[in-house]
C-alpha positions in Angstrom: -0.2 0.1 0.2 1.5 3.1 -1.0 1.6 6.1 1.2 -0.8 8.9 0.8 -0.2 12.6 1.2 -2.6 14.4 3.1 -3.5 18.7 2.4 -1.0 19.9 4.9 0.9 22.5 5.6 4.6 21.7 4.6 7.0 21.8 7.5 10.3 22.6 7.8 11.4 20.8 11.1 13.1 17.6 11.7 11.4 14.6 12.5 11.7 13.5 16.6 11.4 10.4 17.8 7.9 10.2 19.4 6.1 7.5 20.8 3.4 6.3 18.0 -0.8 7.5 18.6 0.0 10.2 19.7 -3.1 12.3 17.6 -4.9 8.8 18.0 -7.5 7.9 19.2 -7.3 5.9 22.9 -5.9 3.0 22.7 -5.1 3.4 18.9 -1.9 2.8 17.5 -2.1 5.4 15.0 -2.7 9.0 13.9 -6.1 10.1 12.8 -4.7 13.8 11.5 -2.2 14.6 9.1 1.2 13.8 11.1 3.2 16.5 12.5 7.4 15.8 12.7 6.4 14.5 16.3 4.1 12.2 15.1 6.7 10.8 12.4 7.7 7.2 12.9 11.5 7.6 13.4 13.0 4.8 11.7 10.1 4.6 8.8 9.9 6.5 5.8 7.8 6.4 2.1 10.3 6.5 -0.9 9.4 8.1 -3.9 12.5 8.5 -6.1 16.2 8.0 -6.2 18.3 10.5 -7.7 22.1 9.6 -8.7 24.8 11.9 -7.8 27.2 13.0 -10.7 29.5 11.7 -13.0 30.4 8.3 -12.0 30.6 8.4 -8.4 27.8 5.5 -8.7 26.2 7.3 -5.3 22.9 7.8 -5.0 20.1 10.0 -3.0 17.5 8.2 -1.9 14.1 11.2 -2.2 11.5 10.2 0.7 9.1 11.8 3.4 8.9 10.9 6.7 5.0 10.2 8.4 3.1 8.2 10.8 1.1 5.3 9.6 -3.0 6.5 9.6 -5.8 4.7 11.1 -7.3 2.0 9.1 -11.1 1.0 8.8 -12.9 -1.5 10.3 -12.7 -4.0 7.3 -9.1 -2.9 6.6 -5.8 -4.7 7.0 -4.5 -1.6 8.5 -4.2 1.8 7.9 -2.2 3.8 5.5 1.9 5.2 5.9 0.5 8.9 6.1 3.5 11.7 5.3 3.6 15.1 5.2 6.2 18.2 5.1 9.1 18.6 2.4 10.9 15.7 1.2 14.3 14.9 2.1 17.4 13.2 0.5 19.6 10.5 2.3 22.0 8.7 1.1 22.0 5.2 0.0 25.5 3.4 0.5 26.3 1.1 -2.5 26.8 -1.8 -0.3 23.5 -1.6 1.7 21.7 -4.6 2.9 18.1 -4.1 1.2 15.4 -6.4 1.0 12.1 -6.2 -0.7 8.6 -7.4 -1.3 5.4 -7.1 -2.9 5.3 -5.4 -5.5 9.3 -5.1 -6.4 9.3 -9.3 -5.9 6.3 -11.5 -5.8 6.2 -12.4 -1.8 4.9 -11.2 1.1 8.2 -12.0 3.0 11.4 -9.7 2.7 13.9 -11.0 -0.2 17.0 -9.2 -0.6 18.2 -8.3 -3.6 20.9 -5.6 -4.5 21.1 -2.2 -4.4 21.0 -1.6 -8.5 17.6 -3.9 -8.2 16.3 -1.6 -6.1 17.5 1.6 -8.0 15.9 0.3 -11.3 12.5 -0.6 -9.9 12.2 2.8 -8.2 13.1 4.3 -11.4 10.7 2.7 -13.4 8.3 3.3 -10.9 8.9 6.4 -9.7 6.4 7.8 -7.3 5.2 4.7 -5.5 5.2 6.0 -2.2 6.4 2.5 -0.5 7.4 2.2 3.0 10.8 1.2 4.3 12.6 1.0 7.5 16.2 2.0 7.6 19.5 2.0 9.9 22.2 4.6 8.9 25.8 4.0 9.0 28.4 6.1 11.1 28.6 7.9 7.8 25.0 8.8 7.7 24.2 7.2 4.8 21.5 4.4 4.8 23.4 1.0 5.6 19.8 -1.1 5.9 17.0 -1.1 4.2 13.4 -3.2 4.9 10.4 -2.7 3.1 7.3 -2.9 5.2 4.7 -5.4 3.6 1.6 -3.6 3.4 -1.5 -5.8 2.5 
């Protein structure tokens, strides 16, 4: 399920870790209004595009947006990942550990792929808004990227 973009004002604040569900109904683990930077899940983002950086360096940036999980309806498998604010650009390490699910591979369980396979898929499907969990290395680049399966 791709991320949804609410009609919300742009924010220039950096995301800050905060427990999920702060704007949701009591007992829910989701946001019921467009998320603010304080609501963002600090470990997840929606991926929209890849920017290749000049020349033969092989370096790329991921174009992404942070967000939070929205509340799903009664008859749904879960809520959408709702993004807000400005796009960010983060470097992706060329040796990153990348795992993906549907629609990149035919599986509901994460399968490992190469960085170039991810780049090729995202280039062919820009603005898909697939949700990923990530970890950065000491250099600030993303070293681990795991797609979140959303039915």
